[in-house]
Residue, then its C-alpha position, 0 to 999 in steps of 0.5 A: m239118072p232120074k231128073f226132078q227139082t225141089e224148093f224149100t222157103s222158110d221163114l227162120k226167125a221162128t227157129l232162132a227164137l227158139l235158139g234164143i236169137k230173141a231181142a233182135f226181133t223185138n228192141g235189136q240193137f244194130p250199132g253198125i247200121t243204126h244208131d236208132p232203134a230197130k228189129i228184124d221183121f223176118i229173116l226168108h231162108k229158100v233154096k232150090f235144088e236141080i238135078d237132071e242128066d248132064s247136071s246139078s245145082s243149087h240155087s238159096y236166097f236170103n232175104g231179112w227185113i229191118f224195121g227202124h222204130n220213127s223217131k221224130q227229132e226235133a232241133e232248134r234252129s237259130l238264123d241271126r241276118s245282122 
């Protein structure tokens, strides 16, 4: 059996946009993660295959980054020392 390894890396942002998933990359709502406005900056997918005389293996790696818009919130505080 021939021995080899290969890997592939892709940012899935463009692919997902072609599938119609666009709002998550511009003004997404992620209520399970944050109540602040946020967007996905990138989704990275990496796959690696290795085959040799004894075995075969595959590895998959997935990573993403969500940016929140920093909204400065002002709070009114009152101290009563009486």
